[in-house]
C-alpha positions as protocol buffer text, in pm:
chain_id: "A"
residue {
  index: 1
  type: MET
  ca { x: 2710 y: 804 z: 4177 }
}
residue {
  index: 2
  type: ARG
  ca { x: 2725 y: 827 z: 3798 }
}
residue {
  index: 3
  type: HIS
  ca { x: 2703 y: 447 z: 3775 }
}
residue {
  index: 4
  type: THR
  ca { x: 2390 y: 449 z: 3995 }
}
residue {
  index: 5
  type: VAL
  ca { x: 2221 y: 714 z: 3776 }
}
residue {
  index: 6
  type: LEU
  ca { x: 2293 y: 509 z: 3463 }
}
residue {
  index: 7
  type: LEU
  ca { x: 2155 y: 191 z: 3619 }
}
residue {
  index: 8
  type: LEU
  ca { x: 1844 y: 374 z: 3743 }
}
residue {
  index: 9
  type: THR
  ca { x: 1786 y: 527 z: 3398 }
}
residue {
  index: 10
  type: ALA
  ca { x: 1823 y: 187 z: 3232 }
}
residue {
  index: 11
  type: ALA
  ca { x: 1579 y: 30 z: 3479 }
}
residue {
  index: 12
  type: ILE
  ca { x: 1320 y: 303 z: 3417 }
}
residue {
  index: 13
  type: LEU
  ca { x: 1348 y: 254 z: 3040 }
}
residue {
  index: 14
  type: LEU
  ca { x: 1308 y: -123 z: 3072 }
}
residue {
  index: 15
  type: VAL
  ca { x: 994 y: -80 z: 3284 }
}
residue {
  index: 16
  type: ALA
  ca { x: 849 y: 185 z: 3050 }
}
residue {
  index: 17
  type: LEU
  ca { x: 896 y: -11 z: 2727 }
}
residue {
  index: 18
  type: PRO
  ca { x: 604 y: -250 z: 2783 }
}
residue {
  index: 19
  type: LEU
  ca { x: 383 y: 51 z: 2859 }
}
residue {
  index: 20
  type: ALA
  ca { x: 446 y: 207 z: 2517 }
}
residue {
  index: 21
  type: ALA
  ca { x: 153 y: 216 z: 2275 }
}
residue {
  index: 22
  type: GLU
  ca { x: 93 y: -123 z: 2124 }
}
residue {
  index: 23
  type: ALA
  ca { x: 116 y: -150 z: 1748 }
}
residue {
  index: 24
  type: SER
  ca { x: -180 y: -320 z: 1590 }
}
residue {
  index: 25
  type: ASP
  ca { x: -146 y: -658 z: 1424 }
}
residue {
  index: 26
  type: ALA
  ca { x: -53 y: -662 z: 1059 }
}
residue {
  index: 27
  type: TYR
  ca { x: -264 y: -880 z: 830 }
}
residue {
  index: 28
  type: GLY
  ca { x: -173 y: -1008 z: 486 }
}
residue {
  index: 29
  type: ILE
  ca { x: -351 y: -874 z: 180 }
}
residue {
  index: 30
  type: THR
  ca { x: -355 y: -920 z: -196 }
}
residue {
  index: 31
  type: ILE
  ca { x: -527 y: -666 z: -421 }
}
residue {
  index: 32
  type: ASP
  ca { x: -582 y: -733 z: -792 }
}
residue {
  index: 33
  type: VAL
  ca { x: -627 y: -427 z: -1014 }
}
residue {
  index: 34
  type: PRO
  ca { x: -677 y: -485 z: -1386 }
}
residue {
  index: 35
  type: THR
  ca { x: -607 y: -145 z: -1542 }
}
residue {
  index: 36
  type: TYR
  ca { x: -697 y: -59 z: -1901 }
}
residue {
  index: 37
  type: PHE
  ca { x: -514 y: 245 z: -2033 }
}
residue {
  index: 38
  type: ASP
  ca { x: -815 y: 392 z: -2214 }
}
residue {
  index: 39
  type: GLU
  ca { x: -1043 y: 380 z: -1905 }
}
residue {
  index: 40
  type: PRO
  ca { x: -1014 y: 641 z: -1625 }
}
residue {
  index: 41
  type: VAL
  ca { x: -1161 y: 409 z: -1358 }
}
residue {
  index: 42
  type: SER
  ca { x: -1044 y: 59 z: -1270 }
}
residue {
  index: 43
  type: TYR
  ca { x: -1193 y: -198 z: -1034 }
}
residue {
  index: 44
  type: PHE
  ca { x: -1017 y: -385 z: -758 }
}
residue {
  index: 45
  type: ALA
  ca { x: -1070 y: -712 z: -574 }
}
residue {
  index: 46
  type: ALA
  ca { x: -898 y: -762 z: -237 }
}
residue {
  index: 47
  type: TYR
  ca { x: -857 y: -1081 z: -40 }
}
residue {
  index: 48
  type: GLY
  ca { x: -659 y: -1220 z: 251 }
}
residue {
  index: 49
  type: GLU
  ca { x: -649 y: -1181 z: 628 }
}
residue {
  index: 50
  type: ALA
  ca { x: -689 y: -800 z: 612 }
}
residue {
  index: 51
  type: VAL
  ca { x: -1021 y: -841 z: 430 }
}
residue {
  index: 52
  type: ASP
  ca { x: -1130 y: -1131 z: 654 }
}
residue {
  index: 53
  type: ASN
  ca { x: -1061 y: -916 z: 963 }
}
residue {
  index: 54
  type: GLY
  ca { x: -1243 y: -608 z: 827 }
}
residue {
  index: 55
  type: LEU
  ca { x: -939 y: -386 z: 778 }
}
residue {
  index: 56
  type: VAL
  ca { x: -1007 y: -344 z: 404 }
}
residue {
  index: 57
  type: CYS
  ca { x: -1316 y: -390 z: 190 }
}
residue {
  index: 58
  type: ALA
  ca { x: -1329 y: -668 z: -67 }
}
residue {
  index: 59
  type: SER
  ca { x: -1393 y: -458 z: -379 }
}
residue {
  index: 60
  type: GLY
  ca { x: -1439 y: -115 z: -529 }
}
residue {
  index: 61
  type: THR
  ca { x: -1297 y: 133 z: -778 }
}
residue {
  index: 62
  type: VAL
  ca { x: -949 y: 280 z: -830 }
}
residue {
  index: 63
  type: GLN
  ca { x: -858 y: 616 z: -983 }
}
residue {
  index: 64
  type: ASP
  ca { x: -529 y: 799 z: -1023 }
}
residue {
  index: 65
  type: ALA
  ca { x: -500 y: 1115 z: -813 }
}
residue {
  index: 66
  type: LYS
  ca { x: -140 y: 1235 z: -860 }
}
residue {
  index: 67
  type: TYR
  ca { x: 88 y: 1108 z: -1130 }
}
residue {
  index: 68
  type: THR
  ca { x: 452 y: 1162 z: -1224 }
}
residue {
  index: 69
  type: ALA
  ca { x: 665 y: 963 z: -1466 }
}
residue {
  index: 70
  type: GLY
  ca { x: 1012 y: 967 z: -1615 }
}
residue {
  index: 71
  type: GLY
  ca { x: 1205 y: 739 z: -1843 }
}
residue {
  index: 72
  type: ARG
  ca { x: 1536 y: 661 z: -2002 }
}
residue {
  index: 73
  type: ARG
  ca { x: 1624 y: 818 z: -2334 }
}
residue {
  index: 74
  type: ASP
  ca { x: 1649 y: 478 z: -2501 }
}
residue {
  index: 75
  type: GLY
  ca { x: 1294 y: 393 z: -2389 }
}
residue {
  index: 76
  type: GLY
  ca { x: 1403 y: 83 z: -2197 }
}
residue {
  index: 77
  type: HIS
  ca { x: 1204 y: 160 z: -1885 }
}
residue {
  index: 78
  type: TRP
  ca { x: 993 y: 419 z: -1705 }
}
residue {
  index: 79
  type: ASN
  ca { x: 958 y: 507 z: -1339 }
}
residue {
  index: 80
  type: PHE
  ca { x: 616 y: 605 z: -1209 }
}
residue {
  index: 81
  type: ARG
  ca { x: 494 y: 756 z: -885 }
}
residue {
  index: 82
  type: ILE
  ca { x: 117 y: 746 z: -866 }
}
residue {
  index: 83
  type: GLU
  ca { x: -126 y: 816 z: -585 }
}
residue {
  index: 84
  type: LYS
  ca { x: -424 y: 588 z: -636 }
}
residue {
  index: 85
  type: VAL
  ca { x: -757 y: 635 z: -460 }
}
residue {
  index: 86
  type: PHE
  ca { x: -930 y: 306 z: -369 }
}
residue {
  index: 87
  type: GLU
  ca { x: -1303 y: 371 z: -309 }
}
residue {
  index: 88
  type: CYS
  ca { x: -1487 y: 81 z: -142 }
}
residue {
  index: 89
  type: ALA
  ca { x: -1800 y: -46 z: -316 }
}
residue {
  index: 90
  type: ASP
  ca { x: -1979 y: -96 z: 17 }
}
residue {
  index: 91
  type: GLY
  ca { x: -1957 y: 279 z: 102 }
}
residue {
  index: 92
  type: SER
  ca { x: -1735 y: 220 z: 406 }
}
residue {
  index: 93
  type: GLY
  ca { x: -1468 y: 469 z: 295 }
}
residue {
  index: 94
  type: SER
  ca { x: -1158 y: 503 z: 83 }
}
residue {
  index: 95
  type: PHE
  ca { x: -781 y: 488 z: 113 }
}
residue {
  index: 96
  type: VAL
  ca { x: -499 y: 645 z: -86 }
}
residue {
  index: 97
  type: VAL
  ca { x: -203 y: 431 z: -195 }
}
residue {
  index: 98
  type: ASN
  ca { x: 134 y: 574 z: -294 }
}
residue {
  index: 99
  type: LEU
  ca { x: 266 y: 353 z: -573 }
}
residue {
  index: 100
  type: LYS
  ca { x: 626 y: 358 z: -697 }
}
residue {
  index: 101
  type: ALA
  ca { x: 661 y: 140 z: -1004 }
}
residue {
  index: 102
  type: HIS
  ca { x: 931 y: 57 z: -1256 }
}
residue {
  index: 103
  type: VAL
  ca { x: 803 y: -51 z: -1595 }
}
residue {
  index: 104
  type: TYR
  ca { x: 1037 y: -234 z: -1830 }
}
residue {
  index: 105
  type: PHE
  ca { x: 922 y: -273 z: -2190 }
}
residue {
  index: 106
  type: GLU
  ca { x: 1131 y: -552 z: -2345 }
}
residue {
  index: 107
  type: PRO
  ca { x: 1023 y: -792 z: -2212 }
}
residue {
  index: 108
  type: TYR
  ca { x: 741 y: -624 z: -2026 }
}
residue {
  index: 109
  type: SER
  ca { x: 750 y: -626 z: -1647 }
}
residue {
  index: 110
  type: ASP
  ca { x: 603 y: -397 z: -1386 }
}
residue {
  index: 111
  type: VAL
  ca { x: 751 y: -405 z: -1034 }
}
residue {
  index: 112
  type: GLY
  ca { x: 744 y: -168 z: -742 }
}
residue {
  index: 113
  type: THR
  ca { x: 637 y: -86 z: -391 }
}
residue {
  index: 114
  type: TRP
  ca { x: 327 y: 66 z: -233 }
}
residue {
  index: 115
  type: ASN
  ca { x: 218 y: 217 z: 97 }
}
residue {
  index: 116
  type: VAL
  ca { x: -108 y: 355 z: 233 }
}
residue {
  index: 117
  type: LEU
  ca { x: -91 y: 734 z: 274 }
}
residue {
  index: 118
  type: GLN
  ca { x: -432 y: 807 z: 427 }
}
residue {
  index: 119
  type: GLY
  ca { x: -789 y: 691 z: 450 }
}
residue {
  index: 120
  type: THR
  ca { x: -1145 y: 807 z: 513 }
}
residue {
  index: 121
  type: GLY
  ca { x: -1440 y: 649 z: 694 }
}
residue {
  index: 122
  type: ALA
  ca { x: -1359 y: 302 z: 825 }
}
residue {
  index: 123
  type: TYR
  ca { x: -1006 y: 337 z: 685 }
}
residue {
  index: 124
  type: ALA
  ca { x: -908 y: 665 z: 857 }
}
residue {
  index: 125
  type: LYS
  ca { x: -647 y: 482 z: 1068 }
}
residue {
  index: 126
  type: THR
  ca { x: -541 y: 229 z: 807 }
}
residue {
  index: 127
  type: ASN
  ca { x: -180 y: 193 z: 707 }
}
residue {
  index: 128
  type: GLY
  ca { x: 23 y: -71 z: 531 }
}
residue {
  index: 129
  type: ASN
  ca { x: 277 y: -144 z: 264 }
}
residue {
  index: 130
  type: GLY
  ca { x: 403 y: -407 z: 26 }
}
residue {
  index: 131
  type: ALA
  ca { x: 522 y: -502 z: -320 }
}
residue {
  index: 132
  type: LEU
  ca { x: 369 y: -462 z: -665 }
}
residue {
  index: 133
  type: SER
  ca { x: 400 y: -683 z: -969 }
}
residue {
  index: 134
  type: GLY
  ca { x: 228 y: -641 z: -1302 }
}
residue {
  index: 135
  type: THR
  ca { x: 166 y: -851 z: -1608 }
}
residue {
  index: 136
  type: PRO
  ca { x: 42 y: -728 z: -1943 }
}
residue {
  index: 137
  type: LEU
  ca { x: -324 y: -743 z: -2042 }
}
residue {
  index: 138
  type: ASP
  ca { x: -459 y: -665 z: -2386 }
}
residue {
  index: 139
  type: GLY
  ca { x: -471 y: -283 z: -2365 }
}
residue {
  index: 140
  type: GLY
  ca { x: -356 y: -264 z: -2006 }
}
residue {
  index: 141
  type: VAL
  ca { x: -187 y: -428 z: -1711 }
}
residue {
  index: 142
  type: LEU
  ca { x: -291 y: -651 z: -1422 }
}
residue {
  index: 143
  type: ASP
  ca { x: -126 y: -505 z: -1112 }
}
residue {
  index: 144
  type: VAL
  ca { x: -111 y: -728 z: -805 }
}
residue {
  index: 145
  type: TYR
  ca { x: -43 y: -560 z: -471 }
}
residue {
  index: 146
  type: THR
  ca { x: 78 y: -793 z: -194 }
}
residue {
  index: 147
  type: GLY
  ca { x: 170 y: -690 z: 158 }
}
residue {
  index: 148
  type: VAL
  ca { x: 26 y: -612 z: 498 }
}
residue {
  index: 149
  type: ILE
  ca { x: -244 y: -381 z: 635 }
}
residue {
  index: 150
  type: ARG
  ca { x: -290 y: -259 z: 993 }
}
residue {
  index: 151
  type: SER
  ca { x: -519 y: -17 z: 1167 }
}
residue {
  index: 152
  type: ASP
  ca { x: -372 y: 203 z: 1442 }
}
């Protein structure tokens, strides 16, 4: 009897799995954000399948919302956690990205991860994640976000 119950339970689970909510397709994205340290607003340009399929706008502004940082006593590197608000230039909405970055000063490198926390307007159901890399600019940094975006 116990064997029959286990087999019946397994069969029900196998039948129910295809009926589970389908996850949306993930599309590749690259977002370039040149950030100058003396300017409170930056601009972004996005491209890739996620933009081509309308999951993210192609351009807009970026501002820091929440910001925490900490570093080593010898000044070798700093860790940052920043929530960045990406506001689309076309008025379609905005999305908030949680950025975790590690900045090394000698030689300079900026690496980390990112994920979408929330969105408004056309991006209310947007989520995604990826990697961050940065290279120095005169007075700032060019951060490049690569990863995937989906809409659930």
